[in-house]
C-alpha positions as CSV (number, residue, x, y, z in Angstrom):
1,M,-8.2,23.8,25.1
2,R,-7.9,21.8,21.8
3,R,-7.9,25.1,19.9
4,L,-5.0,26.4,22.1
5,V,-3.0,23.2,21.7
6,F,-3.6,23.2,17.9
7,T,-2.6,26.9,17.6
8,L,0.7,26.2,19.6
9,M,1.4,23.2,17.3
10,L,1.0,25.3,14.2
11,T,3.0,28.1,15.7
12,L,5.8,25.9,17.0
13,A,6.2,23.6,14.0
14,P,8.2,25.9,11.9
15,L,10.2,27.0,14.9
16,A,11.2,23.5,15.7
17,L,13.5,23.5,12.7
18,A,15.3,26.5,14.1
19,Q,16.3,24.6,17.2
20,T,16.5,27.7,19.3
21,V,13.2,29.3,20.4
22,Y,12.6,32.4,22.5
23,K,9.6,32.5,24.8
24,W,8.3,35.6,26.6
25,V,5.0,36.8,28.2
26,D,3.6,40.3,27.3
27,E,2.0,42.8,29.6
28,N,-1.4,41.1,29.0
29,G,-0.2,37.7,30.1
30,Q,-0.1,36.4,26.5
31,V,2.7,33.8,25.9
32,H,4.7,34.4,22.7
33,Y,7.2,32.2,20.9
34,S,9.8,33.4,18.2
35,D,13.0,32.4,16.6
36,Q,14.1,36.0,17.1
37,P,15.4,37.3,20.5
38,H,13.1,39.7,22.4
39,P,13.8,41.7,25.6
40,S,13.0,39.6,28.7
41,A,12.6,36.4,26.5
42,E,13.7,33.1,27.8
43,K,15.9,31.0,25.5
44,I,14.5,27.5,24.9
45,H,16.5,24.8,23.1
46,V,14.4,22.5,20.9
47,K,15.6,19.0,20.1
48,A,16.5,18.3,16.5
49,V,13.7,17.1,14.3
50,Q,13.2,13.3,14.5
51,T,13.6,11.8,11.0
52,Y,12.5,8.5,9.6
53,K,13.9,6.6,6.6
54,A,11.4,4.3,5.0
55,S,12.6,0.9,4.1
56,Q,12.2,-0.2,0.5
57,A,8.8,-1.9,0.0
58,G,8.0,-4.5,-2.5
59,V,10.7,-7.1,-3.3
60,A,13.3,-8.4,-0.8
61,P,16.9,-8.0,-2.0
62,A,18.3,-10.8,-4.0
63,P,20.8,-13.0,-2.2
64,T,24.2,-13.1,-3.8
65,A,26.5,-16.2,-4.3
66,P,29.3,-17.3,-6.6
67,P,28.2,-18.3,-10.1
68,G,26.8,-21.9,-10.2
69,E,26.3,-22.0,-6.4
70,V,22.9,-21.8,-4.7
71,P,22.9,-18.8,-2.3
72,V,22.9,-19.8,1.4
73,A,20.1,-17.4,2.1
74,A,17.9,-19.1,-0.6
75,Q,18.6,-22.5,1.0
76,T,17.4,-21.3,4.4
77,A,14.9,-18.7,3.3
78,P,11.8,-19.0,5.4
79,A,8.7,-20.2,3.7
80,Y,5.9,-17.7,3.2
81,Q,3.7,-17.4,6.3
82,G,0.8,-16.5,4.1
83,C,-0.4,-14.8,1.0
84,A,-3.8,-13.3,0.2
85,I,-5.6,-11.2,-2.4
86,A,-5.9,-7.8,-0.6
87,E,-8.0,-6.2,-3.5
88,P,-10.7,-6.8,-4.4
89,G,-12.2,-7.9,-1.0
90,D,-14.1,-11.2,-0.7
91,G,-17.8,-10.6,-1.5
92,A,-17.2,-7.2,-3.2
93,N,-19.7,-5.9,-5.7
94,F,-18.8,-3.6,-8.5
95,A,-21.1,-1.6,-10.9
96,N,-20.3,-0.6,-14.4
97,I,-16.5,-1.2,-14.3
98,D,-14.3,-1.8,-17.3
99,S,-11.3,-3.0,-15.4
100,L,-10.4,-4.3,-11.9
101,T,-7.1,-4.0,-10.0
102,V,-5.9,-7.2,-8.3
103,V,-3.5,-6.7,-5.4
104,V,-1.7,-9.7,-4.0
105,Q,0.2,-9.5,-0.6
106,T,2.7,-12.0,0.8
107,D,4.2,-12.4,4.3
108,P,7.1,-11.9,4.2
109,L,7.5,-9.7,1.1
110,L,7.9,-11.4,-2.3
111,R,11.3,-12.7,-2.6
112,S,13.6,-12.0,-5.6
113,G,13.0,-14.7,-8.2
114,D,9.5,-15.6,-7.0
115,K,6.6,-14.7,-9.3
116,I,2.8,-14.2,-8.8
117,Y,0.3,-15.9,-11.1
118,V,-3.3,-14.9,-11.0
119,S,-6.3,-16.9,-12.2
120,L,-9.9,-15.7,-12.8
121,D,-12.6,-18.3,-12.6
122,G,-9.9,-21.0,-12.9
123,A,-8.4,-19.7,-16.0
124,A,-4.8,-18.2,-15.9
125,L,-4.6,-14.5,-16.6
126,N,-1.9,-12.8,-18.7
127,G,-1.6,-15.8,-21.0
128,G,-0.2,-17.9,-18.1
129,Q,2.7,-15.6,-17.6
130,P,3.4,-14.0,-14.2
131,T,1.1,-11.0,-13.4
132,G,2.9,-9.3,-10.5
133,S,1.0,-7.2,-8.0
134,P,-0.9,-5.1,-8.6
135,F,-2.4,-6.4,-11.8
136,N,-5.2,-4.9,-13.9
137,V,-7.9,-7.3,-15.3
138,S,-9.7,-5.9,-18.3
139,P,-12.4,-6.3,-19.5
140,V,-14.4,-7.7,-16.6
141,E,-17.6,-9.3,-17.7
142,R,-20.8,-9.1,-15.7
143,G,-21.5,-11.9,-13.2
144,T,-19.9,-13.6,-10.2
145,H,-16.2,-14.3,-10.4
146,T,-13.5,-16.0,-8.3
147,L,-9.9,-14.9,-8.2
148,Q,-7.0,-16.9,-6.9
149,A,-3.2,-16.3,-6.9
150,I,-0.3,-18.6,-6.7
151,V,3.3,-17.6,-5.8
152,R,5.9,-19.8,-7.5
153,D,9.7,-19.8,-7.1
154,S,12.2,-19.5,-10.0
155,Q,12.0,-23.4,-10.7
156,G,8.2,-23.1,-10.8
157,A,7.5,-24.8,-7.4
158,V,4.4,-23.5,-5.6
159,M,5.5,-21.5,-2.6
160,C,2.0,-20.1,-1.6
161,R,-1.6,-20.3,-2.8
162,T,-4.2,-17.7,-1.8
163,P,-7.7,-18.6,-0.8
164,G,-10.2,-17.8,-3.5
165,V,-11.9,-14.4,-3.5
166,T,-15.4,-14.1,-4.9
167,F,-16.8,-10.8,-6.3
168,E,-19.7,-9.7,-8.4
169,V,-19.8,-7.3,-11.4
170,H,-23.1,-5.6,-12.3
171,Q,-23.3,-3.9,-15.8
172,A,-26.2,-2.0,-17.2
173,S,-28.4,-4.1,-19.4
174,L,-29.5,-3.1,-22.9
175,L,-32.8,-4.8,-22.2
176,N,-33.4,-2.5,-19.2
177,P,-36.5,-0.3,-20.0
178,A,-34.8,2.7,-18.3
179,N,-31.7,2.4,-20.5
180,P,-31.4,5.6,-22.6
181,A,-29.7,3.7,-25.4
182,R,-32.8,1.6,-25.9
183,P,-35.4,3.0,-28.1
184,H,-39.1,2.6,-27.0
C-alpha cells in the first residue's frame, strides 16, 4: 500500500502544477493519470499549488523615528524572554578540533542595535568587541572550557545573559606512545 501511495505521489506531483489532470482506467483495471486528454478520461481539476513565503530570519527590523527622538517601539519593546548558547551543547566533547562555532539564540530574535558578546573561560572573545552569532573560536586549546554570552543594547546595558555552557576539547598528545610523530 505504501508503495502505491508513493508511486501516486511521484506521478501526481508534476501534474499538480498543470492544474488540470485526466484520469482513466484501462482494460486491465489500471488507473492512469495524465495532463493530456485521453478517450473516456475523466477531467479532474487540481487546486493551485500552495506556496509559502519565509519570513526574514535573524535580526528584527529597526524601528524608525524622527531624528533625535527615541522610537516608540524601542520604548515599549518587550524584554528578551531568554537567550541561550545553542552550539556547542552543554557537556559536549570534541576531539582534535582547530576551531569551534558558537551559536547564540535569543527569544525574540535579536533586535536591531543589540549586540552579542561571548566570553570563553571568563575572558571576552573578539577583543571585547561584539561577536555576533554564529562566531568562530580559533584556536581552541585542550581542556575543559566554559562559554557564556551577553546581549547588550546600543547603550551597553545588559539585556540578557546566557547560562554557562561547559565543553571539553581533547587533542592528541606528543607524549602519547602511539603518536606517529614521536620517534621511539
